[in-house]
VOGU-3710 file (C-alpha; in Angstrom, 3 decimals, decimal comma):
1> mserkkdlil> 46,254/-8,194/49,972  43,929/-9,810/52,585  44,753/-13,246/54,047  42,939/-16,300/52,727  40,041/-17,342/54,913  40,764/-20,614/56,710  38,437/-23,551/56,158  36,251/-24,227/59,222  36,162/-27,878/60,346  33,426/-28,818/62,852
11> ivddqpatlk> 34,212/-32,043/64,834  31,289/-33,707/66,660  32,225/-36,688/68,974  31,482/-37,587/72,613  34,746/-39,572/73,130  37,691/-37,469/74,410  40,173/-40,062/73,162  38,864/-39,757/69,632  38,985/-35,984/69,805  42,568/-36,102/71,103
21> vllsflqeqd> 43,701/-38,207/68,170  42,033/-35,958/65,596  43,354/-32,792/67,167  46,863/-34,183/67,265  47,250/-33,869/63,519  44,446/-31,507/62,460  45,833/-28,672/64,575  48,995/-28,840/62,531  46,975/-28,061/59,363  45,756/-24,672/58,190
31> felrilqsgg> 42,236/-25,207/59,475  39,966/-23,460/61,908  38,606/-26,137/64,282  35,414/-26,238/66,359  34,543/-29,186/68,674  31,077/-30,279/69,854  30,029/-33,432/71,718  26,366/-34,030/70,721  23,849/-33,745/67,894  21,791/-31,204/69,777
41> qtlemlryiq> 24,791/-28,931/70,294  25,526/-29,252/66,620  22,075/-28,178/65,495  22,201/-25,209/67,873  25,683/-24,138/66,749  24,744/-24,330/63,070  22,337/-21,496/63,659  25,395/-19,190/63,995  28,133/-20,726/61,915  28,409/-22,552/58,619
51> pdvilldvlm> 31,420/-24,878/58,587  33,108/-26,013/55,416  33,234/-29,694/56,520  31,594/-31,587/59,432  33,278/-34,691/60,959  30,292/-36,417/62,660  30,453/-39,454/64,976  27,742/-42,030/64,278  27,265/-43,346/67,842  26,262/-40,605/70,282
61> pdmdgfetcr> 23,990/-40,962/73,311  21,231/-38,365/72,798  21,018/-38,263/68,983  23,075/-40,489/66,718  25,013/-39,185/63,758  22,570/-40,415/61,127  19,675/-38,524/62,703  21,790/-35,441/63,218  22,795/-35,554/59,529  19,206/-35,895/58,398
71> rikeyrelad> 18,185/-32,938/60,564  20,978/-30,788/59,141  20,035/-31,619/55,536  16,512/-30,409/56,186  17,823/-26,838/56,183  18,315/-25,531/52,675  21,150/-23,214/53,638  22,997/-26,158/55,305  22,231/-28,873/52,770  25,436/-28,368/50,780
81> ipiifmtalh> 27,826/-28,762/53,777  29,786/-32,014/53,257  29,353/-34,382/56,259  31,919/-37,182/56,828  30,835/-39,923/59,266  33,307/-41,309/61,838  32,554/-44,829/63,205  33,995/-48,147/64,184  31,217/-49,866/62,231  32,429/-51,557/59,106
91> svedkiagfa> 29,300/-53,150/57,608  28,023/-52,217/54,201  24,589/-51,593/55,671  26,005/-48,964/58,023  27,743/-47,198/55,168  24,575/-47,260/53,052  22,621/-45,865/55,964  25,157/-43,055/56,278  24,962/-42,151/52,628  21,165/-42,338/52,800
101> aggvdyitkp> 21,172/-39,861/55,680  23,076/-37,381/53,528  26,705/-38,092/54,283  29,340/-37,725/51,627  32,043/-40,027/53,044  32,952/-42,539/55,783  36,049/-42,731/58,067  36,516/-45,830/60,198  38,303/-46,021/63,522  41,094/-46,255/64,356
111> fqqdevlari> 41,938/-43,216/62,229  44,726/-43,085/59,730  46,088/-39,533/59,566  46,755/-39,536/55,844  43,347/-40,947/55,056  41,549/-38,386/57,216  43,473/-35,474/55,711  42,972/-36,794/52,176  39,238/-37,187/52,626  38,871/-33,740/54,225
121> sthlslkhtq> 40,971/-32,128/51,457  38,988/-33,889/48,726  35,630/-32,737/50,018  36,858/-29,220/50,723  38,098/-28,978/47,145  34,857/-30,419/45,835  32,840/-27,987/47,959  34,845/-24,996/46,747  34,435/-26,131/43,148  30,691/-26,517/43,575
131> eklrhqktml> 30,456/-23,071/45,166  32,387/-21,596/42,269  30,153/-23,362/39,779  27,050/-22,181/41,607  28,409/-18,637/41,539  29,160/-18,855/37,831  25,741/-20,371/37,184  24,114/-17,535/39,101  26,113/-14,967/37,153  25,277/-16,655/33,853
141> ealldsipdp> 21,589/-16,805/34,714  21,641/-13,148/35,742  23,438/-12,262/32,533  20,968/-14,196/30,374  18,002/-12,774/32,260  19,332/-9,259/31,714  19,251/-9,786/27,948  15,895/-8,616/26,556  16,050/-11,111/23,696  14,503/-14,558/24,293
151> iyfkdlanry> 17,294/-17,194/24,564  16,891/-20,954/24,920  18,930/-24,174/24,846  17,850/-27,559/23,471  19,328/-31,002/23,243  19,341/-33,199/20,167  15,944/-34,617/21,147  14,462/-31,103/20,930  14,055/-30,905/24,724  14,609/-27,554/26,423
161> lgcnrafeef> 17,660/-27,515/28,651  17,283/-23,904/29,759  16,078/-20,443/28,886  16,206/-16,869/30,104  13,429/-14,752/31,576  12,662/-13,134/28,214  11,923/-16,557/26,753  9,654/-17,327/29,713  7,672/-14,207/28,901  7,623/-15,125/25,216
171> agkkegeils> 6,370/-18,665/25,936  4,078/-17,573/28,775  5,571/-20,244/31,061  8,105/-20,446/33,868  11,423/-22,183/33,331  10,280/-25,146/35,440  7,396/-25,681/33,040  9,740/-25,495/30,084  12,759/-27,596/31,076  12,885/-31,088/29,567
181> ktdeavlppd> 9,806/-30,293/27,476  9,631/-30,209/23,684  8,253/-27,400/21,539  4,864/-29,124/21,366  4,477/-28,841/25,142  5,680/-25,250/25,327  4,489/-23,417/22,205  1,294/-23,294/20,105  1,114/-26,214/17,636  1,778/-24,240/14,447
191> iaahfrsrdq> 4,757/-22,397/15,948  6,049/-25,629/17,533  5,971/-27,463/14,192  7,718/-24,538/12,496  10,446/-24,413/15,175  11,034/-28,182/15,119  11,378/-28,227/11,321  13,858/-25,339/11,326  15,838/-26,784/14,240  16,204/-30,160/12,575
201> emlasctaer> 17,426/-28,558/9,351  19,968/-26,509/11,248  21,255/-29,468/13,297  21,457/-31,605/10,164  23,645/-29,029/8,443  25,512/-28,248/11,668  25,742/-24,607/10,611  24,357/-21,477/12,180  21,195/-20,022/10,690  19,737/-16,531/10,837
211> reetilcsdg> 16,398/-15,423/9,477  13,415/-13,195/10,139  10,273/-14,950/11,376  6,805/-13,653/12,225  5,519/-15,330/15,400  2,256/-15,109/17,357  3,245/-14,583/21,000  1,424/-15,848/24,105  -0,201/-12,434/24,597  -1,808/-12,655/21,150
221> ktvlfdvlkt> 0,451/-10,100/19,491  2,157/-10,838/16,195  5,848/-10,070/16,487  8,636/-10,054/13,928  11,784/-11,735/15,263  15,343/-11,834/14,015  16,134/-15,470/14,926  19,696/-16,787/15,263  20,176/-20,528/15,867  23,558/-22,126/16,257
231> pyigpdgnpl> 24,658/-25,640/17,296  26,887/-26,115/20,347  29,527/-28,744/19,729  30,859/-31,405/22,098  34,536/-32,367/22,588  34,196/-34,976/19,866  33,118/-32,372/17,348  29,535/-33,559/17,182  26,578/-31,311/18,025  25,080/-31,707/21,493
241> gligicrnit> 22,167/-29,387/20,898  21,414/-25,853/19,844  21,212/-22,342/21,184  18,484/-20,023/19,931  18,375/-16,225/20,229  15,262/-14,340/19,167  15,384/-10,549/18,837  12,148/-8,595/18,569  12,656/-6,336/15,555  9,030/-5,296/15,102
251> dlkkaerqae> 9,654/-1,702/16,206  12,981/-1,621/14,369  11,364/-2,730/11,127  8,552/-0,262/11,665  11,090/2,504/12,196  13,000/1,338/9,109  9,791/1,372/7,065  8,950/4,824/8,361  12,472/5,997/7,596  12,252/4,485/4,112
261> eererlivtl> 8,836/6,055/3,559  10,219/9,376/4,778  13,211/8,919/2,477  10,898/8,139/-0,449  8,759/11,182/0,378  11,911/13,270/0,559  13,129/11,911/-2,776  9,710/12,529/-4,353  9,768/16,053/-2,928  13,293/16,681/-4,171
271> hsigdgviat> 12,369/15,272/-7,583  9,204/17,356/-7,802  10,593/20,765/-6,846  11,665/23,042/-9,643  15,134/23,709/-8,256  18,231/21,575/-8,634  19,384/19,872/-5,416  22,845/18,387/-4,846  23,897/16,749/-1,565  27,476/16,025/-0,496
281> dvtgkisyln> 29,077/14,183/2,399  31,313/15,824/4,976  34,316/15,477/2,654  32,556/17,420/-0,106  31,931/14,423/-2,364  28,648/14,093/-4,235  26,068/11,760/-2,681  22,811/12,792/-4,390  21,360/14,781/-7,307  17,682/15,268/-8,056
291> qiaeqltgws> 16,356/15,171/-11,615  16,530/18,933/-12,077  20,158/18,911/-10,923  20,881/16,109/-13,404  19,326/18,150/-16,209  21,091/21,378/-15,273  24,552/19,895/-14,666  24,434/17,199/-17,341  25,600/14,629/-14,749  23,589/11,577/-13,722
301> vasaagrpsa> 23,481/10,425/-10,103  25,425/7,294/-10,997  28,224/9,161/-12,765  28,426/11,978/-10,197  28,323/9,920/-6,987  31,618/10,013/-5,104  33,114/12,793/-7,229  34,350/16,067/-5,709  31,626/18,719/-5,729  33,818/21,153/-7,679
311> evfkiihekt> 33,963/18,669/-10,564  30,181/18,329/-10,873  29,126/21,787/-9,638  31,690/23,910/-11,449  30,821/27,605/-11,320  32,416/30,610/-12,988  31,831/34,350/-13,171  29,608/35,053/-16,179  31,455/38,153/-17,269  35,102/37,228/-16,603
321> getcanpvcq> 35,001/33,428/-16,884  37,051/33,119/-13,693  36,385/30,118/-11,434  34,274/31,038/-8,401  34,895/29,830/-4,853  33,425/26,387/-4,149  30,361/26,967/-1,909  30,644/23,446/-0,445  34,141/24,150/0,879  32,948/27,493/2,237
331> vlelgalvml> 30,042/25,886/4,104  32,207/23,101/5,545  34,675/25,727/6,726  32,188/28,299/8,054  29,388/25,979/9,144  26,791/28,452/7,843  24,615/29,219/4,816  26,477/30,584/1,780  24,778/32,440/-1,095  26,220/32,645/-4,592
341> enntalvrkd> 27,193/36,043/-5,907  25,388/37,602/-8,842  26,611/36,863/-12,369  27,408/33,235/-11,528  27,257/30,618/-14,283  27,269/26,831/-14,028  29,558/24,971/-16,424  27,699/21,839/-17,507  29,308/18,481/-18,216  29,298/19,165/-21,974
351> gsslsiadsc> 31,079/22,495/-21,476  28,064/24,722/-22,060  27,025/27,147/-19,345  23,888/28,665/-17,884  23,167/31,439/-15,418  22,221/30,240/-11,937  21,265/31,512/-8,516  21,865/29,253/-5,549  22,624/28,723/-1,909  24,605/26,084/-0,045
361> apirdregki> 23,819/25,065/3,532  25,206/22,554/6,044  23,407/19,283/6,799  23,472/18,493/10,521  22,580/15,389/12,535  20,428/15,450/15,691  23,419/16,466/17,762  24,085/19,413/15,465  27,211/17,907/13,937  27,785/18,726/10,252
371> igtvivfrdv> 27,488/15,538/8,199  27,365/17,086/4,724  26,059/19,974/2,631  23,143/20,644/0,305  23,236/22,936/-2,731  19,933/24,344/-4,014  20,159/26,155/-7,337  18,036/27,144/-10,309  18,457/28,263/-13,887  17,998/32,039/-14,049
381> tnerkmteel> 19,191/32,462/-17,630  15,775/33,639/-18,811  15,306/35,798/-15,717  18,586/37,569/-16,335  17,704/38,012/-19,991  14,351/39,431/-18,926  16,126/41,773/-16,523  18,377/42,898/-19,340  15,338/43,318/-21,574  13,609/45,360/-18,867
391> ikikklesls> 16,656/47,600/-18,744  16,429/47,911/-22,524  12,733/48,680/-22,235  13,428/51,373/-19,646  15,967/52,890/-21,995  13,549/52,610/-24,895  10,802/54,194/-22,801  13,105/57,105/-22,128  13,917/57,276/-25,821  10,215/57,000/-26,602
401> llaagiahdf> 9,383/60,011/-24,477  12,162/61,941/-26,170  11,121/60,710/-29,613  7,480/61,613/-29,021  8,420/65,137/-27,991  10,785/65,560/-30,908  8,221/64,182/-33,361  5,537/66,553/-32,089  7,766/69,590/-32,383  9,121/68,375/-35,705
411> nnilfaimgn> 5,576/67,899/-37,038  4,768/71,484/-36,145  7,904/72,677/-37,940  7,109/70,501/-40,952  3,572/71,813/-40,910  4,856/75,351/-41,171  7,199/74,403/-44,014  4,733/72,200/-45,876  1,840/74,624/-45,550  3,807/77,639/-46,650
421> velaatrvst> 5,360/75,765/-49,589  1,911/74,647/-50,685  0,514/78,167/-50,339  3,487/79,593/-52,204  2,814/77,185/-55,064  -0,725/78,530/-55,396  0,591/82,049/-55,855  3,135/81,250/-58,568  2,128/81,750/-62,137  1,245/78,527/-63,888
431> edtqtigllt> 3,678/79,507/-66,585  6,581/79,505/-64,113  6,982/75,743/-64,334  10,512/75,783/-62,924  9,417/77,460/-59,680  6,362/75,236/-59,443  8,630/72,191/-59,869  10,934/73,334/-57,093  8,035/73,960/-54,738  6,483/70,610/-55,637
441> daqkateraa> 9,771/68,807/-54,823  10,016/70,711/-51,563  6,457/69,724/-50,683  7,163/66,052/-51,449  10,278/66,205/-49,297  8,302/67,608/-46,382  5,651/64,917/-46,878  8,413/62,290/-46,763  9,783/63,899/-43,595  6,270/63,808/-42,142
451> kltqqllifa> 6,141/60,072/-42,788  9,436/59,664/-40,972  8,051/61,450/-37,935  4,982/59,227/-38,162  7,252/56,181/-37,954  9,061/57,751/-35,042  5,754/58,197/-33,238  4,737/54,609/-33,904  8,045/53,483/-32,392  7,635/55,846/-29,461
461> kggepmkett> 4,013/55,330/-28,516  2,182/52,878/-30,729  -1,428/53,826/-30,102  -4,676/53,247/-31,895  -4,695/53,835/-35,664  -6,256/56,988/-37,033  -8,234/55,271/-39,771  -9,479/56,778/-43,001  -10,637/55,267/-46,229  -7,634/54,969/-48,484
471> slidlvresa> -6,199/53,119/-51,459  -3,251/50,757/-51,092  -1,787/51,324/-54,554  0,122/54,541/-53,971  0,695/53,694/-50,305  2,408/50,375/-51,059  4,410/51,670/-53,998  5,703/54,779/-52,207  6,576/52,812/-49,029  8,540/50,146/-50,907
481> dfvlhgshvs> 10,314/52,599/-53,216  11,372/54,681/-50,235  13,158/51,712/-48,584  14,676/50,312/-51,780  16,018/53,648/-53,032  19,750/53,304/-53,743  19,836/49,512/-53,208  20,512/46,617/-55,617  17,064/45,147/-54,997  14,265/45,676/-57,507
491> ceytfaeglw> 10,551/45,490/-56,837  7,781/44,123/-59,043  4,208/45,326/-58,328  0,934/43,639/-59,213  -2,323/45,393/-58,248  -5,648/43,689/-58,897  -8,050/45,558/-61,135  -10,674/47,255/-59,008  -8,602/46,832/-55,846  -10,791/47,629/-52,873
501> linadsgqis> -10,161/50,483/-50,506  -9,344/49,921/-46,833  -10,067/51,773/-43,589  -6,573/52,261/-42,238  -4,034/54,576/-40,756  -1,885/55,289/-43,794  1,167/56,126/-41,719  1,020/52,909/-39,713  0,381/50,673/-42,735  3,259/52,405/-44,518
511> qviqniilna> 5,455/51,585/-41,518  4,467/47,900/-41,795  5,304/47,770/-45,515  8,632/49,514/-44,983  9,668/47,202/-42,102  8,984/44,064/-44,149  10,690/45,484/-47,258  13,696/46,468/-45,145  14,045/42,899/-43,822  13,745/41,545/-47,359
521> reampvggki> 16,434/43,944/-48,629  18,802/42,876/-45,826  18,150/39,202/-46,660  19,525/39,889/-50,172  22,797/41,795/-49,551  24,058/41,269/-53,114  20,746/42,131/-54,746  17,543/40,378/-55,719  13,879/40,887/-56,503  10,859/41,542/-54,336
531> rivcsnvena> 7,363/40,800/-55,659  4,400/42,641/-54,141  0,884/41,530/-55,056  -2,276/43,279/-53,819  -5,544/41,435/-54,437  -9,125/41,198/-53,234  -10,271/38,273/-51,047  -14,027/38,155/-51,462  -14,609/35,151/-49,198  -12,123/34,868/-46,340
541> atepllppel> -13,325/31,331/-45,585  -11,461/30,163/-48,691  -8,138/31,286/-47,221  -6,635/28,278/-45,364  -4,020/30,422/-43,612  -6,532/32,695/-41,879  -7,668/31,813/-38,332  -11,386/30,879/-37,969  -12,285/34,127/-36,183  -11,213/36,119/-39,275
551> ckgsfvriti> -12,951/33,927/-41,856  -15,881/36,314/-42,273  -16,149/39,279/-44,598  -13,889/40,544/-47,341  -10,221/41,444/-47,167  -7,504/43,042/-49,215  -4,445/40,776/-49,293  -0,892/42,122/-49,628  1,820/39,537/-50,306  5,493/40,501/-50,165
561> qdngsgippe> 7,884/37,820/-51,433  11,674/37,860/-51,625  14,251/35,339/-52,826  16,632/35,907/-49,931  18,213/33,610/-47,355  14,959/32,614/-45,634  14,139/32,190/-41,944  15,376/29,100/-40,003  12,483/26,942/-38,676  13,718/27,128/-35,077
571> imdkifdpyf> 13,115/30,889/-34,884  9,899/31,143/-36,923  7,789/31,266/-33,741  9,859/34,129/-32,335  10,089/36,625/-35,185  7,107/38,672/-33,944  8,356/38,712/-30,334  9,376/42,173/-29,090  13,157/42,637/-28,949  13,876/39,320/-30,684
581> ttkpegnglg> 16,513/39,917/-33,336  19,196/38,022/-35,215  21,026/41,209/-36,149  23,807/42,506/-33,878  22,698/46,085/-34,538  18,955/45,346/-34,473  16,483/46,207/-31,728  13,898/43,510/-32,464  11,047/46,028/-32,857  10,407/45,991/-36,613
591> laichavikk> 8,242/42,891/-37,016  6,790/43,316/-33,522  5,448/46,722/-34,655  4,108/45,109/-37,852  2,232/42,493/-35,870  0,805/45,057/-33,415  -0,315/47,453/-36,167  -2,055/44,760/-38,245  -3,842/43,429/-35,158  -5,090/46,932/-34,328
601> hdghiivqse> -6,470/47,122/-37,857  -8,401/43,864/-37,224  -6,220/42,140/-39,778  -3,813/39,233/-39,837  -0,171/38,727/-40,842  1,326/35,369/-41,827  4,889/34,397/-42,683  6,087/31,410/-44,716  9,741/30,730/-45,323  12,248/28,137/-46,462
611> vgqgtlfsiy> 15,948/28,487/-45,812  17,766/29,316/-49,042  14,520/29,910/-50,971  13,145/33,125/-49,517  10,281/34,443/-47,402  6,645/35,286/-48,099  4,643/37,671/-45,889  0,851/37,738/-46,335  -1,087/40,651/-44,842  -4,890/40,626/-44,665
621> lpaaapsada> -6,701/43,930/-44,031  -10,516/44,319/-43,892  -11,879/45,796/-47,116  -13,838/49,056/-47,001  -15,259/49,468/-50,480  -17,723/52,415/-50,120  -21,021/52,290/-51,916  -21,913/54,769/-54,690  -24,236/56,569/-52,296  -21,471/56,948/-49,739
631> itaqakqeni> -19,100/58,330/-52,376  -21,778/60,729/-53,566  -22,462/61,826/-49,969  -18,758/62,379/-49,362  -18,411/64,425/-52,539  -21,488/66,420/-51,550  -19,958/67,140/-48,142  -16,704/68,292/-49,768  -18,684/70,584/-52,052  -20,492/72,047/-49,059
641> aqkpsrimvm> -17,158/72,430/-47,251  -15,996/74,614/-50,144  -18,646/77,214/-49,302  -17,260/80,170/-47,306  -17,394/79,594/-43,547  -16,237/81,283/-40,328  -13,725/78,956/-38,667  -12,035/79,458/-35,304  -8,428/78,222/-35,068  -6,976/77,475/-31,607
651> dddrmlrnlv> -3,194/76,852/-31,415  -0,523/78,073/-29,004  1,985/78,496/-31,857  1,440/81,888/-33,541  3,230/80,806/-36,712  0,948/77,767/-37,063  -2,167/79,840/-36,337  -1,200/82,199/-39,128  -0,451/79,252/-41,437  -3,865/77,663/-40,874
661> qaqlralghe> -5,452/81,079/-41,363  -3,694/81,328/-44,730  -4,792/77,786/-45,652  -8,397/78,573/-44,759  -8,328/81,790/-46,784  -6,938/79,776/-49,709  -9,998/77,548/-49,374  -12,274/80,589/-49,227  -12,956/80,651/-45,505  -12,674/83,313/-42,791
671> ailvsdgaea> -10,407/82,493/-39,818  -10,700/83,677/-36,208  -7,509/83,004/-34,245  -7,200/82,170/-30,499  -4,201/80,892/-28,520  -5,686/78,490/-25,926  -8,823/76,685/-24,826  -10,017/79,312/-22,375  -9,890/82,022/-25,051  -11,627/79,710/-27,499
681> vstyqqlles> -14,514/79,081/-25,080  -15,033/82,760/-24,217  -14,742/83,898/-27,848  -17,119/81,175/-29,073  -19,707/82,130/-26,452  -19,447/85,852/-27,256  -19,897/85,260/-30,979  -22,766/82,869/-30,350  -24,560/85,361/-28,107  -23,945/88,192/-30,591
691> gnpvdfvimd> -25,756/86,230/-33,278  -22,609/85,900/-35,369  -21,419/82,354/-34,483  -18,545/80,412/-36,011  -19,239/77,402/-38,243  -16,250/75,229/-37,206  -13,578/75,144/-34,501  -10,136/73,627/-35,239  -8,305/72,961/-31,940  -4,811/71,801/-31,080
701> ltipggmggk> -4,759/69,096/-28,395  -1,779/70,242/-26,370  -1,461/73,769/-24,992  1,525/74,087/-22,594  0,374/75,876/-19,431  -3,188/76,302/-20,721  -6,441/74,535/-21,542  -5,992/72,026/-24,365  -8,407/70,954/-27,059  -9,848/67,941/-25,201
711> eaaqqlllid> -10,908/70,004/-22,183  -12,087/72,951/-24,275  -14,254/70,651/-26,418  -16,267/69,561/-23,380  -16,976/73,167/-22,378  -17,893/74,204/-25,923  -20,390/71,345/-26,192  -22,008/72,503/-22,964  -22,437/75,950/-24,527  -23,466/74,610/-27,948
721> paarlivasg> -24,183/70,856/-28,322  -24,226/71,344/-32,115  -20,693/72,762/-32,210  -18,644/71,406/-35,119  -15,288/70,622/-33,548  -12,172/69,405/-35,393  -9,136/68,123/-33,468  -5,634/68,738/-34,867  -2,374/67,564/-33,290  1,254/66,870/-34,012
731> ysndpvlaey> 0,893/63,735/-31,818  -0,597/61,764/-34,678  -0,778/58,614/-32,573  -2,753/60,265/-29,767  -5,856/58,163/-28,911  -8,026/61,302/-29,191  -7,193/61,428/-32,909  -8,072/57,760/-33,378  -11,297/57,879/-31,355  -12,149/61,560/-31,797
741> rdygfraava> -15,913/61,027/-31,723  -15,651/59,679/-28,160  -14,348/63,094/-27,114  -17,016/65,177/-28,861  -15,120/66,006/-32,069  -16,680/65,551/-35,486  -13,413/65,193/-37,417  -9,677/64,871/-36,897  -6,584/65,854/-38,849  -2,949/65,092/-38,016
751> kpfnlqelrr> -0,226/67,697/-38,389  1,304/68,385/-40,804  -1,711/68,518/-43,132  -2,139/69,991/-46,600  -5,042/71,881/-48,130  -6,740/68,718/-49,378  -6,576/67,065/-45,946  -7,896/70,243/-44,322  -10,778/70,380/-46,817  -11,663/66,736/-46,045
761> aiaaal> -11,617/67,379/-42,300  -14,002/70,337/-42,689  -16,243/68,212/-44,898  -16,229/65,386/-42,334  -17,213/67,826/-39,570  -20,459/68,585/-41,424
//
């Protein structure tokens, strides 16, 4: 520890005796002493040293003590040195003159040791105290000036006692221009009046006050300040004045507004996106949910806030029901994005569940530190159902391909059976009624089997209807009886007198009737009654249930009513949707097929139902009542078709070629048989060139490994544009059959066909 610096005492006196006396006791003290004998020496010496106290004789020859003192006080750096005069003069005037010159004390000769030491000690102590105070004042001023906030001090009369540099800049004045002035002399009038009013209120209450105030600064800028004013209290407990601190919070408030705007934009964004968003803090507790998250979880923000994430976002495996790992915990542990596994379900607050897909990611601050997590998830229940339905569709497509192939082959087999049975019946004696009965039953059975394959094809492919003018009476009755055979449900039929014909695909309309009847039968498991009414609708505009686009023309209406369990209102809009079913064993295709078929017939289907009362289906199909001339023309064509003709038959199946040949012979025609399209084209051309052409060509559509009927038809028409071509196929739903004229054919017939259907096809080809 360094030694304390000794106080330097400078003694100025021209009398050796005086100096001897002073030195006799001052040298015994802990002082550093310097001795000079004139004022001039003193002024010169003070250029190099700065004593702590000067003992200065008043009477000296060249320059007296008073003058020397005045000269010393002229120097700013020397003005604070205490000067004690030494003199034999005792008058009051002399003492006043000494104080006026700048002295701080007076010692009279002869000296008293104790007095001299006491006076020196007093002024040294006072000097040290003043230096300490000046140092503290300097430090305080530096501290205040380093604070960027304007700070000021006032007395009770509202006069400024001090301020820092920031306040000088705020007021646009230096401290010297501010001290002892009131607000009116320092600030603009409106601000001054505002400050004075606030200050008086604060001093009256003697309590600190803090508020935000907008102030116009000296540079013309409007600034928002956070103003703190507090009284400073004297020893007696009464206020002596106030201290004011003004903090410029303009940028802070702007940043807060921007942050709030950004937060609002973020909230709006989070509320507007279609996914659920949940945020947690670093402990995994819920801090935020957007509206979608509220809807999906069943929790509101208020009820979820502060709860563990696993309580609000509870997830399980869809198949097993086992609780899945909490993604929030995984993210907090790994510090990385976590994706949910497939087959994850969210358990809602009410205990219900829904399929979800989601991800969970960490939320980091600017330094990259994890401060929470965010879960983004969405309801994929419908998507997963659609995926499952797509899988079903893929399976059904595979089944459809198989079914179409089976139906085609089965139709060919049925054709062989049906045709031969029919031909056999023509060769049995009319008196052999028993044999004729057996063959008739066999033929009906094959016709029923043909209808089954037709339904199979509708299921497999759909396709455009192969329309022909037909009556609904037998079609409806046979379709309903087929479904209700062996059940406890009866059927009551009502057919309007003169019921109009329709242009329809009999097989497809039969499928519609059977599907509806089947649903009605299943709605009455213990038995009941179905009522079917077929009637003419002459003016569709009178039917309130028909849509406006169908309210033109005439229709045949089929109503099918049961007294079963009825259809609940909540599923009425879905019953025609593909794959929608309420039956565990159902495939949801029945009514969807009905809807598709009726639409393709330019008709309309309507359902009305009441739970516990039954269901009513109304089917509207465009009427096709032919005129007398048309009927006569058709009959004339059939008569012409009965005249012997040469007809070429093209089919890859030898057995079917022979069958059609037999059918044609039974109708009185000659048959020429070929196995594929290429042979048909060459044979037709040869016969045409030989002058012995054929009258008709019946062609199968599909020839494995060879030219089919569609391709062969184009080549035949190039050879002979007047060729009478008839298409025949076991694919009864093939678009060529439905739109045969677009492919150059004059008529079409679906396998299996009987003699009557073959005769009609030949007649149509005329």
